[in-house]
N, C-alpha and C positions, 0 to 999 in steps of 0.2 A: 305507520303500519296500519293503524285503524282506518285511516282515510283510504289507503290503497285497497284494503279488504272490502271496504264499502263500495268503492268504485268498481272492483271486480264483480261484486254481487249485483251491482246495478248495470253492468254491461250486458250486451246482447246475449253472450254465451251464458252468463249467470242467470239471466231471466229464463232462457230456454231450459237450463238445468233445473231451475225451480219448478217450471211447468211440468217437466218430465217426472220429477219427484212427486209432485202433487197428483199426477195421473197414476203413478205407481201406488201411492198411498190409497187413493180412491179405489183402485182395483183390488188391493189387499183387503180393504174394508168390505167391498162387495163380496169377496170370497168368504171372508169370516162371517158375514151376515148369512150367506147361503148355508155354510156349515152349521151355524147356530140354528137356523130353521130346521135343518135335517135332524140335528140332535134333539131339538124340542119335540119334533114329531115322534122320534124314537122313544123319548121319555114318556110321552103321552100313551103310546102303544103299550109300553111296559107297565105303566100304572094301570091302564085298563085291563091288561092281562092279569095283573096281580089282584085287582079287585074282583075279577071273574073267578079266580081261584079261591078267594076268600068267601065268595057267596055260595060255593058248592058245599052243602051240609054233609053229604055222604062222604065226600073226599076228606072233609075235616074230621068226621067221626072215625073213619077207617084209619086215618093218620094217627088219631089219638089212641086208638086201640092197638094198632099193629106197629107203632114206632115210626121212625123216619123212613120214607119211601123215596122213590125216584122223583116224584113231584116235589117233595120237600127240598131235595137237592137242586132241582130246577128253579124253584122259587128263591132259594138262597142265592143261586148264581145270578138270577134276574135282579135280585135286590142289590147285589154287589155291582153288577153292571150299571144299575140305575144310579148308585152312588158315584161311580166313576164318571158316568155321563153328566151328572149334575156338576161335578167338579170341573169337567171340561167346559161345560156351559159357562160356569163362573169365570174360568180363565179367558174364554172367548169374549165375554162381556167386558172384562177389564182391559183386554187388548183393544177392543173396539173403542172403549172410552179413551184409552191412551192415544190411539191414532186420530180420534176426533179432536183431542186436545192439541196434538201436533199440527193438525190441519188449521185449527183456529190460530195457533201461534204463527203459522206461515202467513195467514191472511193479515194478522196484525203487523208482521214484519213488512209485508208488501205495502201496507198503509203508511207505516213509518218511512219507508223508502220513498214513497211518492211525496210525502211531506218534505223530506230532505231534499229531493230533487227540486221542488218548488222553491225552497229556501236558497239553494245554491243558484238557482236561476235569478232570483231577485238580487242576490249578492253580486252575481256576475254583471247584471245590468247596471248596478251602482258603480262597479269598478271598470266598466268598459271604456270610460273616458280616459282612464289612466293608461290602459294598455295600448291606446292608439298612438301615443307619443314615442313608443319604443323604436319604431323605424327611424324617426328623425334623430333620436339620440344615438342610434347605431351609426348613422351617417356622420354625425358629429365626431363620434369616437374614431371612425375610420379616417376622417380628415385630420384629426389631431395625431393619429398614428403616422399618417403619411408625412405630416410636417415634422414630427420628431425624427422619422427616418432620414428625411432630407437634411435636417440639422445635424444629426449624428454623422452622416456622410461628409458634410462640410467640415465638421470638427476633425474627422479623420484625415481629410485632405490637408487641413491647416497643420495638424500635427506632423504629417509626413513632410510637408514643405519646411517646417521648422527643423525637423531632423536633418533634412538635406542641407539647409543653411548652416546648421551646427557642424556637420561633417566638413563642409567646405571651409568654414572658419578654422576648424582644427587643422585641416590640411595647410591652409595659408599660414597659420601660426607656426606649424612645424617647418614649413619652407623658410619662413623668416628666421627661425632659430638656426637652421642649417646655413643660411646665408651669413648670419652673424658669426657662427662658428668658423666658417671658411674665411671670412674677412679678418677674424682675429688671428687665425693661423698664418695668413699672408699679409702682414702689415704694409709691405711695400708695393703691393699689387694695385691695380686700378680700382677705384671705387665705383665702378659702373653699376654693379648689381644693387648696392645699397642706395645709390642716388636714383636708380630706376624705381625701386620700391618706394622711395620718398616721393617721387613724382606721381606714383599711382595714388597714394593716399592724400596728396596735396598737403603735406606737412611743411610748415615754414617756421624758421627760427632765425633770430638775429645773428648775422655773421660776426665773428670775432677777428680781431687783428692778429692773425697768426699765419704761419706758412702753410702751403697746401700739401703738406706731407702727412706724417702719422697723426698729428692732432686733428687735422680735417677728417681723416677716416674715423677717428673715435667719435667725433661729433655727429657724423652721418649715421654711425651705428646707434647712438643715443636717440637721434631723431627717428630712426626706423622703429626702435622699440617704443617710443612715444606714440607713433602712428598705430602700431599694433595694439597697444594698450587702449588707445581711443576707440579703435574698431571693436575690440572686445568689450569695452564699456558700453558702446552703442548696442552691440548684440545682446548684452545682458539686460539692458533697458528694454529692448524689444521683447526678450523672453519674459520679463516682468509684466509687460503690458499684455502679452498673450496669456500669461498665467492669471492675471486679473480678469481678463475676458472669459477664460474657461471657468473661473470661480463664479463669475456672475451668471453664466449659462447654467452652471450646476445648481445654483440657488434657484433659478427660474424652473429648472426641471424638478427640483424638490417641491416647489410650491405647486406645480401642476400635478405631480404625483399625489401630493397631499389632498388637493381638491378632488382628484379622481377617487382616492381612497375614501374620502368623506361621502362622496356621492354613492359609491357602492355600499358603504355602511348604512346610509339612509335607506337604500333600496332593500338591503337585507332586513332592516328593521321593519320596513313596510311589509315584506313577505312574511316575517314572523307574526306581525299583527294580523295579517289575513288568515294565517294558519290558526291563530288564537280565536279569531271570530268564527272560523269554521268549527273548531272544537266546541265553542260556546253554543253554536247552533245545534251541534250534535247532542250536547248535554241537555239543551232545552227540548230537543226532539225525544230524548230518552225519558225525561221527566213527564212528558206528555203535554202537548199544547193543543190549541184549536186546530182541528184537522181541516184542510182546505175542502171546499165544497166539491170542486171538480174531481179531486183525488178520491173523495168519499164516494161520489157517484160512480166513478170508474170501478172502484173496489167492490161496491155493492153489486154492480152489474156482473163483475167477474165472479163474485161469491154466489150470486143467484144462478149464473150459468154453470158453475162448478158443482152445484148440487149440495150445498151445505145444509139446507133446510129440510133434511130427512126425506129427500125424494128417492125413490127406488132407483139405484143406478143400473145402467146397462152399458154394454160395450159400444153400441151405436151412438147412444146419447153422449158418452164420454168423447168419442171422436168428433161429434158435432160441436161440443163445447170447446174442444181444443182448436178446431178450425176457426170458430168465431172469435176465440181469444187471440189467435194469431192475426186475424184480419181486423182487429179493433183499431180504428184510425187514431183514436186518442192515445192508445198505448204506443203506437208507432211514433206519434209526435213526441211523447215523453222520451222514448229511446233516442230519437234524433237529437233532442235537446241535450240529453245526457252525453251523447257522443261529441256534440259540439263543445260542451263544458270540458270533457276530457282532452279534446284537441287544444283548447285554449290553455288549459293547465300545462300540457306538454310543451306548448310554445313558450309560455312564460319560464318554464324550467330550463329549456334550451337557451333562451336569452340570458338567463342568470349564469348558466355555465359559460356562455361566450364572454360575458362581462368579467367573470372570474379569470378566464384564460387571458383576456386583454390586460387585466390588472397584473397577472404574473409576468406577462411580456414586458409591461412598463417597468415592473420592479427589476427584471433581468437587465433591461436597458439602463436603468439607473445604476445598477451595480457595474455595468461595463463603463459608463461615464465616470463613475467614481474611480475605477481602476485607471482609466485614461488620465484623470486629473492627478492621481498619485504618481503615475509615470512622468507626467509633465513637471510635477514638483521635484521629482528625483533628478530629471534633466536640468531643471533650474538650479538645484543645489550643486550638481556637478559643474555646471557652467560658472556658478559663483566661486566654487573652489578653484577652477582654472583661472578665473579673473584674479583671485587673491594671489595665486602662484605667479601670474604674470606681473602683478604689482610688486611682489617681492623681488622678482628678477629685475624689474625696471629700477627699483631702489638700489639693488646691488650694482647694476650697471652705472647708475648715476653716481654712486659713491666712487666706483672705480674711475669714472670719467673725471670727477672732481680731483681725485688723487693724481691722475695723469696730467690734468691742467696745472696743478701745483708743481709737479715735477717739470713740466714744460716751462712754467714761469721761472723756476730756479735755473734750469738750463739756459733759458733765454737771457736771464740776468748775468749768469756766469759768462755766456758767450759775448754779451755786450761789454762786460768788464774786460774780457780778453781782447776784444776788438779795440776798445779804448786804450788798453795798455800797449797793444801793438802799434796803434796809430801814434801814441806818444813817443814810443821808441823810434818809430819811423821818422817822426818830425825832428827828434833830437839827432838822429843820424843824418838827416838832411842838413841840419844846421852845422854839424861838425864837418861835413864834406867840403865846403868852400875853404875852411881853414887848412 
């Protein structure tokens, strides 16, 4: 707040306003001095008139003998007017002193402002090297932002591709389940669909010595489920790899955001340090330090032109002094330097705002990436649950298959026993027939 007020006072409009106030004060001082001269002249006339009245002996005697007359009343009125005029003169004198003191304060304020401008100029020259690298840093930030945008788009495409693959895999699993259900309902049907699925996933298993009827269909169903489980396992592994890659990219983004945050923090600290140095310079200027020779000479010339050294003011001379003050090249140089300092300060402030906006954009992108990672983890967990469900179904089918194998073995043994028994009876019958 204090710095902005100072900059407003040191601006071109503030300087013009101070000049106009100075001219008004000088004009009011001239008017008061003129009124003071008129009042002093009137006081002298009244004193002279009173003295003449006192020197008339006949008037005094007649007044003493005959009491108060018209002259006495006139003398009393003149005396009262004289007292009133003396009071007015004293008031005008105090007003003139106050205006003169205000004028001196204005001159001192101008001197302090000139010193502050010089200090700010030296400070800016010392810091000009640091402000030259802002353009390069802006280009670096823009390049980093474009890289992050491209990386985020690539991550979105990968996530979309994974989602499509997941949906395709779910459709394939659902189709396999439907095929298994249909083959279970029609045990005597042809095993063309299950054998076709087995050929797609290239699942091989050792053949068993059994008939190509119902047991062969059960084994093909088990092989189909094994193929589906292996495909789902590979898909889960791929999802794990993608999740690890996303986690690694998220860690890199966190590191980059941390580095950018630390850089912005250091810049904010540097800005605060510059503000503190400016405040220290202001405090030093308030306490009063060595006044620069150039500023002193400028202010002395302006003071001599403005008529501080008790010169009788006039309207023409005031206009001449104002014109010369406006045309002073050194003052214009100071105003130009001040405007340059204000432009540089505004540029630094705008760059700081741009950096803060970029930081907020990076933070927003980081939140989006975190949400994407959370969605990927949720998809991974759902895929894992599906994989566990498929494993349970596979175990159930394997148990059912083993039970069917046992039943088939028992039936095969029973059939073999029956065949052996029939062959024995047939052989006995053949032996009896010749008899």
